C-alpha positions as a printed NumPy array, in Angstrom:
array([[  0.023,  -0.077,   0.043],
       [  1.044,   3.558,  -0.684],
       [ -0.256,   6.585,   1.154],
       [ -0.146,   9.825,  -0.702],
       [ -0.57 ,  13.321,   0.85 ],
       [ -0.751,  16.539,  -1.207],
       [  0.276,  19.927,   0.158],
       [  0.964,  23.463,  -1.21 ],
       [ -2.506,  24.381,  -2.398],
       [ -4.078,  27.693,  -1.77 ],
       [ -5.421,  30.913,  -3.183],
       [ -3.394,  32.858,  -5.752],
       [ -4.108,  35.619,  -8.194],
       [ -4.221,  34.912, -11.82 ],
       [ -0.735,  35.01 , -13.4  ],
       [  0.792,  33.79 , -10.1  ],
       [  2.518,  30.575,  -9.181],
       [  2.05 ,  27.629,  -6.765],
       [  4.062,  24.422,  -6.183],
       [  2.147,  21.323,  -5.13 ],
       [  3.99 ,  18.502,  -3.329],
       [  2.919,  14.857,  -2.916],
       [  4.643,  12.996,  -0.167],
       [  4.424,   9.136,  -0.126],
       [  4.699,   6.698,   2.688],
       [  4.33 ,   2.924,   2.854],
       [  6.444,   2.034,  -0.081],
       [  9.172,   3.756,  -2.084],
       [  7.933,   5.835,  -4.959],
       [ 10.631,   4.571,  -7.245],
       [  8.322,   1.606,  -7.85 ],
       [  5.727,   3.758,  -9.479],
       [  4.852,   6.063, -12.152],
       [  3.261,   9.189, -10.864],
       [  0.658,  11.594, -11.949],
       [ -1.462,  14.688, -11.118],
       [ -5.101,  14.951, -11.966],
       [ -7.692,  17.727, -11.091],
       [-11.338,  18.168, -10.637],
       [-13.171,  21.487, -10.93 ],
       [-16.725,  21.943,  -9.498],
       [-19.326,  20.196, -11.635],
       [-16.771,  18.655, -13.949],
       [-15.144,  15.199, -14.328],
       [-11.583,  14.518, -13.032],
       [ -9.055,  15.264, -15.713],
       [ -5.395,  14.433, -16.227],
       [ -2.785,  17.188, -15.761],
       [  0.631,  15.61 , -15.907],
       [  2.436,  12.365, -15.515],
       [  6.122,  11.107, -14.91 ],
       [  7.672,   7.866, -15.22 ],
       [  9.357,   5.993, -12.292],
       [ 12.818,   7.262, -13.039],
       [ 11.79 ,  10.891, -13.755],
       [ 13.21 ,  10.543, -17.355],
       [  9.944,  10.9  , -19.104],
       [  7.028,  13.38 , -18.635],
       [  3.597,  13.818, -20.205],
       [  1.398,  17.037, -19.89 ],
       [ -2.134,  17.746, -20.803],
       [ -2.338,  20.251, -23.674],
       [ -4.14 ,  22.693, -21.352],
       [ -1.133,  23.086, -19.07 ],
       [  1.909,  22.693, -21.61 ],
       [  4.408,  25.443, -21.125],
       [  2.928,  26.418, -17.715],
       [  3.074,  23.455, -15.516],
       [  6.088,  21.211, -14.731],
       [  5.917,  17.766, -13.072],
       [  9.033,  16.443, -11.279],
       [ 10.014,  14.01 ,  -8.594],
       [ 12.614,  13.282,  -5.947],
       [ 12.727,   9.605,  -5.372],
       [ 15.231,  10.068,  -2.47 ],
       [ 12.628,  12.118,  -0.731],
       [  9.782,  10.005,  -1.784],
       [  7.969,  13.079,  -3.155],
       [  6.688,  14.474,  -6.374],
       [  5.971,  17.984,  -7.405],
       [  3.789,  20.103,  -9.614],
       [  5.115,  23.514, -10.364],
       [  2.333,  25.717, -11.642],
       [  3.051,  29.103, -13.358],
       [  1.078,  31.55 , -15.149],
       [ -2.118,  30.332, -13.364],
       [ -5.543,  31.034, -14.709],
       [ -8.936,  31.052, -13.292],
       [ -9.78 ,  27.932, -15.166],
       [ -7.028,  26.093, -13.283],
       [ -9.118,  26.318, -10.066],
       [ -9.754,  22.713,  -8.931],
       [ -8.928,  20.131,  -6.448],
       [ -5.572,  18.614,  -7.419],
       [ -4.954,  14.892,  -6.85 ],
       [ -1.673,  12.955,  -6.679],
       [ -1.705,   9.46 ,  -8.073],
       [  0.693,   6.54 ,  -8.218],
       [  0.622,   3.725, -10.686],
       [  2.426,   0.479, -11.651],
       [  4.89 ,   1.148, -14.499],
       [  3.693,  -1.99 , -16.326],
       [  0.553,  -0.006, -17.226],
       [  2.62 ,   2.638, -18.99 ],
       [  2.619,   6.408, -18.653],
       [ -0.574,   8.089, -19.816],
       [ -3.672,  10.216, -19.118],
       [ -6.134,   7.425, -18.153],
       [ -7.03 ,   7.271, -14.444],
       [ -7.162,   3.48 , -14.811],
       [ -3.334,   3.454, -15.077],
       [ -3.08 ,   4.653, -11.438],
       [ -3.645,   2.603,  -8.282],
       [ -3.274,   4.986,  -5.348],
       [ -4.617,   8.43 ,  -4.914],
       [ -4.177,  11.29 ,  -2.352],
       [ -7.116,  13.146,  -0.764],
       [ -6.62 ,  16.232,  -2.816],
       [ -5.446,  19.826,  -2.475],
       [ -7.546,  22.932,  -3.326],
       [ -6.091,  25.306,  -5.754],
       [ -8.081,  28.547,  -6.29 ],
       [ -6.997,  31.188,  -8.855],
       [ -8.813,  34.57 ,  -8.512],
       [ -9.192,  36.618, -11.712]])
């Protein structure tokens, strides 16, 4: 079992930046691909970014390309999402996820086995 805890959410003005962290316990994160998803009020959960187990490959949703950067520090058992140039439409609860590398790196939620509780990000316009 892997327990994931997000932190770093909050309220920021449009154009600002935030960095989300996801700390893992229970098992070392090096065993897993990692991802970030988000869910805005009244909308379905959507993929934001993913990173493979070694950190050598990343995959971003078109809506965040050039603005968000996913990274990981396996020594700290933590992954990150650096969010720059935030827009009001980025407002959502952001979820950290971990998945078995055998399922590949991609945007489908079914590739991920473990989920955090979520962190609220609110961008004011």
